[in-house]
C-alpha positions, 0 to 999 in steps of 0.5 A: 494484493488487489483484484483485477478484471481481465480485458479481452477484445474477443470476449467483449465481441463474443458477448456482444454477438451473444447479446445481439443474438438473444435480443434479436432472435424473434425480430430476425427469425424470418429475415434471412437476407444479407442485411442481417449479417452486415448489420451485425458485423457493423455493430460488433466493429463499433463495439470493438472500436470503443473497447479497451484492448491489449496490444497483443494476445500473448501477454495478459492485461489486468486493470486494478486499483482502489479509491481511498479518501477520508475526513481528518479532524485535528486539534493541536495544542503547543508552542507553535500551533494552537488550533483545530481544523477539519480536512478531506485527505488521502490516507498515505498508508493505502492511497488512491491508485490504479495499475496495469499488470499482466503475464505470459507463460514461456514454458511450464516452469517459466513466465514473464510479466510487467506491472505499471501503477500510478497513485494520486494524493490530492491531499496526502494526510502526511503533508497537509499543514496547519496552513494548507489542506493541499497535497501533491495533486500530480500522479506519481509512479509506484511501479514500472517494471518487468519480471521473469519468474520460475516456479523452481528458481524464483522471481527476478524484476527490474525497474521501479519496484518495491525494494526488499524491505518495502512493506517489512514494517507493515506486516499484519494478519488482520485488516487494521492497517487501512485505519492505522499503522506506524507509517500512517502516523499519517494524520498531521505528520507535518503539523506535529513537526510544525509544533515541535515534534521530531523532524523525521517523525513517522518514518518506518525506515523502509526504502519503499520503491526505487529503480532497482533489480530485485530477486525473490526465492521461491517459497520454502516452508513459508519463508521467502528471502529477497534481495535488491540493489539500485540507485547509487547505491541502495541495497537491502535483504529481507526474510519473510514468513507466513503460515498457520500453526496449531490454530494460529495464523502467523506472519513476520519479516525482518530486513537490513539495508544500506544507503550510500546514494549521493544524489542529494549532494551529501557525498558517496562516503555517507553510509546509512544503515538500517534494520526494521521488521514486524510480526503479527499473530492471530488466534483463528478461532477467536480472532484475537490478534497482536501486531508489532513493528520496530526499527533502527537507523544509523546515520554517521552524519547525525548525533545518534540513532533514530528508533521507532516501535509500534504495537497494535492489538485487537479482535477481528470477527464477522459480527454481521453479514456485511463482512469482518469487523476489526477493532484494535488499540495501538501505542508507539514511540519515535525518537530522532537524532536530536533527542526529540521524541513523540509518544502516541496511543489510540484505537481504530475500527474497520468494517469490510463490506464484502459485496462492494469490495469496500473497507470503512474505517475510523481511527483516533490518535493522541500524540505527546511531542517533545522537541528535545529542547524543552518544548512540548506539544499535544496533538489529537486526530480523528481520521474516518473514511473508506476504500473501494477496490476494483 
């Protein structure tokens, strides 16, 4: 998903040699003594000593990442919290991170590789509260796995990686997700809960990243089937599709998963079942698009099923030389197991700056929360910021 920059000591060294030769040709043209080469070798050695390098020449190394921050203004009006404030936050949907990845060809059909990725959330927008603008400031691993891949048989990975349903509720053919999505309910999730909203508000029922083994089939007519298993125990399967048809761009996915992980002490006989997915369509000529996601989770230890649905719709066009602009509106609802619910609506805008690999965004949401016991509250939030990828 992210762009990267291949680092190679030899390339830097050759660049240094070329630069020295170009810059010093007139000064050294008449100097054919041994000092010239000795000086050149010393300067190349110095450059190599201060250059990031790979451990070997067989496996490639790519460094990539992004920096994302935003300003969040919120206003809560309810039985428990009645105030407003402004924080500098890290949007949860696409936070600040960097990683290393690489691969090597084994044969013309087989390759192997790795991915290590960390994320910083100094003030996660889903965790800040009415009394604190802080979040988890320690880095956390998002990826730490190796893989083998065959063009004809598919891809197998092992380690900390995306489960099969990871990202299944965030599929979109437009560029609106950085500004808003079901998972970004981001803005003030804890504050909404403090004010009587659902206890698990904002979940899209994805397992996200776990210690797993995962298999993905090769792409066939736009379809990819994935399956993953790990922890003690989590397993899921997912089917994804992406393609274009008669002037429309399409993308969709659906997943089913079960969780019997007993690591939190609840017992291995508790099986949580969940299904979720999303679909997105865009008319390429006009840029008009619509994206929807939904999910359901059944926990035998809870009184009823939890559900969510979310819809975005808008237009994406290149109205300026900076890059594409995306304007959209959204509406959605979440219901938890004790009849608490939250309905919301809003809109957002994203402007790509192609020359700087940058996205500038702003979004607004209004929430109406009911805790299921007769207590109601309102919550308004505006989030605006930027993301730069490298």
